[in-house]
C-alpha positions as protocol buffer text, in pm:
chain_id: "A"
residue {
  index: 1
  type: MET
  ca { x: 15846 y: 14991 z: 12688 }
}
residue {
  index: 2
  type: LYS
  ca { x: 15834 y: 15364 z: 12612 }
}
residue {
  index: 3
  type: PHE
  ca { x: 15883 y: 15285 z: 12241 }
}
residue {
  index: 4
  type: ASN
  ca { x: 15571 y: 15063 z: 12246 }
}
residue {
  index: 5
  type: GLN
  ca { x: 15362 y: 15340 z: 12403 }
}
residue {
  index: 6
  type: ILE
  ca { x: 15479 y: 15593 z: 12143 }
}
residue {
  index: 7
  type: PHE
  ca { x: 15416 y: 15346 z: 11861 }
}
residue {
  index: 8
  type: LEU
  ca { x: 15069 y: 15266 z: 11993 }
}
residue {
  index: 9
  type: GLY
  ca { x: 14988 y: 15637 z: 12028 }
}
residue {
  index: 10
  type: LEU
  ca { x: 15096 y: 15707 z: 11669 }
}
residue {
  index: 11
  type: LEU
  ca { x: 14897 y: 15409 z: 11547 }
}
residue {
  index: 12
  type: VAL
  ca { x: 14582 y: 15539 z: 11718 }
}
residue {
  index: 13
  type: ILE
  ca { x: 14632 y: 15888 z: 11569 }
}
residue {
  index: 14
  type: MET
  ca { x: 14684 y: 15746 z: 11219 }
}
residue {
  index: 15
  type: ALA
  ca { x: 14379 y: 15520 z: 11248 }
}
residue {
  index: 16
  type: THR
  ca { x: 14164 y: 15813 z: 11363 }
}
residue {
  index: 17
  type: ALA
  ca { x: 14281 y: 16029 z: 11072 }
}
residue {
  index: 18
  type: PHE
  ca { x: 14218 y: 15747 z: 10826 }
}
residue {
  index: 19
  type: LEU
  ca { x: 13866 y: 15679 z: 10952 }
}
residue {
  index: 20
  type: ASN
  ca { x: 13774 y: 16048 z: 10949 }
}
residue {
  index: 21
  type: SER
  ca { x: 13893 y: 16087 z: 10590 }
}
residue {
  index: 22
  type: CYS
  ca { x: 13657 y: 15809 z: 10473 }
}
residue {
  index: 23
  type: VAL
  ca { x: 13339 y: 15958 z: 10617 }
}
residue {
  index: 24
  type: PRO
  ca { x: 13120 y: 16101 z: 10339 }
}
residue {
  index: 25
  type: GLU
  ca { x: 12968 y: 16444 z: 10380 }
}
residue {
  index: 26
  type: ASP
  ca { x: 12616 y: 16398 z: 10510 }
}
residue {
  index: 27
  type: SER
  ca { x: 12464 y: 16705 z: 10346 }
}
residue {
  index: 28
  type: CYS
  ca { x: 12472 y: 16619 z: 9975 }
}
residue {
  index: 29
  type: LYS
  ca { x: 12200 y: 16674 z: 9716 }
}
residue {
  index: 30
  type: SER
  ca { x: 12165 y: 16671 z: 9341 }
}
residue {
  index: 31
  type: CYS
  ca { x: 12111 y: 17015 z: 9187 }
}
residue {
  index: 32
  type: GLU
  ca { x: 12024 y: 17119 z: 8835 }
}
residue {
  index: 33
  type: VAL
  ca { x: 12001 y: 17448 z: 8649 }
}
residue {
  index: 34
  type: VAL
  ca { x: 11643 y: 17512 z: 8535 }
}
residue {
  index: 35
  type: THR
  ca { x: 11538 y: 17791 z: 8299 }
}
residue {
  index: 36
  type: TYR
  ca { x: 11182 y: 17922 z: 8323 }
}
residue {
  index: 37
  type: LYS
  ca { x: 10998 y: 18182 z: 8120 }
}
residue {
  index: 38
  type: THR
  ca { x: 10990 y: 18477 z: 8364 }
}
residue {
  index: 39
  type: GLY
  ca { x: 10659 y: 18510 z: 8546 }
}
residue {
  index: 40
  type: THR
  ca { x: 10539 y: 18160 z: 8452 }
}
residue {
  index: 41
  type: SER
  ca { x: 10607 y: 17802 z: 8551 }
}
residue {
  index: 42
  type: ASN
  ca { x: 10693 y: 17701 z: 8192 }
}
residue {
  index: 43
  type: VAL
  ca { x: 11026 y: 17517 z: 8187 }
}
residue {
  index: 44
  type: ILE
  ca { x: 11237 y: 17612 z: 7886 }
}
residue {
  index: 45
  type: ASP
  ca { x: 11548 y: 17407 z: 7970 }
}
residue {
  index: 46
  type: ARG
  ca { x: 11669 y: 17169 z: 8239 }
}
residue {
  index: 47
  type: GLN
  ca { x: 12038 y: 17073 z: 8272 }
}
residue {
  index: 48
  type: ASP
  ca { x: 12164 y: 16736 z: 8398 }
}
residue {
  index: 49
  type: PRO
  ca { x: 12184 y: 16718 z: 8780 }
}
residue {
  index: 50
  type: ILE
  ca { x: 12518 y: 16751 z: 8959 }
}
residue {
  index: 51
  type: GLU
  ca { x: 12584 y: 16645 z: 9319 }
}
residue {
  index: 52
  type: PHE
  ca { x: 12689 y: 16918 z: 9562 }
}
residue {
  index: 53
  type: CYS
  ca { x: 12783 y: 16887 z: 9930 }
}
residue {
  index: 54
  type: GLY
  ca { x: 12856 y: 17114 z: 10225 }
}
residue {
  index: 55
  type: ASN
  ca { x: 12929 y: 17478 z: 10145 }
}
residue {
  index: 56
  type: ASP
  ca { x: 12886 y: 17427 z: 9770 }
}
residue {
  index: 57
  type: LEU
  ca { x: 12535 y: 17291 z: 9828 }
}
residue {
  index: 58
  type: PHE
  ca { x: 12453 y: 17581 z: 10062 }
}
residue {
  index: 59
  type: ALA
  ca { x: 12560 y: 17828 z: 9792 }
}
residue {
  index: 60
  type: LYS
  ca { x: 12343 y: 17663 z: 9525 }
}
residue {
  index: 61
  type: GLU
  ca { x: 12036 y: 17639 z: 9749 }
}
residue {
  index: 62
  type: ASN
  ca { x: 12066 y: 18007 z: 9844 }
}
residue {
  index: 63
  type: ALA
  ca { x: 12159 y: 18148 z: 9503 }
}
residue {
  index: 64
  type: ALA
  ca { x: 11935 y: 18422 z: 9371 }
}
residue {
  index: 65
  type: PRO
  ca { x: 11763 y: 18362 z: 9036 }
}
residue {
  index: 66
  type: VAL
  ca { x: 11942 y: 18507 z: 8734 }
}
residue {
  index: 67
  type: ILE
  ca { x: 11715 y: 18703 z: 8500 }
}
residue {
  index: 68
  type: SER
  ca { x: 11823 y: 18708 z: 8135 }
}
residue {
  index: 69
  type: GLY
  ca { x: 11577 y: 18887 z: 7908 }
}
residue {
  index: 70
  type: THR
  ca { x: 11250 y: 18697 z: 7950 }
}
residue {
  index: 71
  type: ASP
  ca { x: 11414 y: 18395 z: 8115 }
}
residue {
  index: 72
  type: SER
  ca { x: 11468 y: 18319 z: 8483 }
}
residue {
  index: 73
  type: ILE
  ca { x: 11752 y: 18077 z: 8561 }
}
residue {
  index: 74
  type: VAL
  ca { x: 11753 y: 17900 z: 8901 }
}
residue {
  index: 75
  type: TRP
  ca { x: 11923 y: 17613 z: 9082 }
}
residue {
  index: 76
  type: GLU
  ca { x: 11684 y: 17341 z: 9199 }
}
residue {
  index: 77
  type: CYS
  ca { x: 11819 y: 17089 z: 9451 }
}
residue {
  index: 78
  type: TYR
  ca { x: 11660 y: 16765 z: 9566 }
}
């Protein structure tokens, strides 16, 4: 009887771990690198979007623009 209780307990723990590992992160967005001419809204270049989630997404959304000569490079997420 005790063996059945232990087995059932382990089964519940394994099922919980399995179900939690299959849950997708809920805070995901597509982000792309966009290059503007500094001081204008003229887009010079736009890279293909990449999906970011969680902390990686937070970092991209809060990244400061990079100024290179007359270009301003930013992450845009949607």
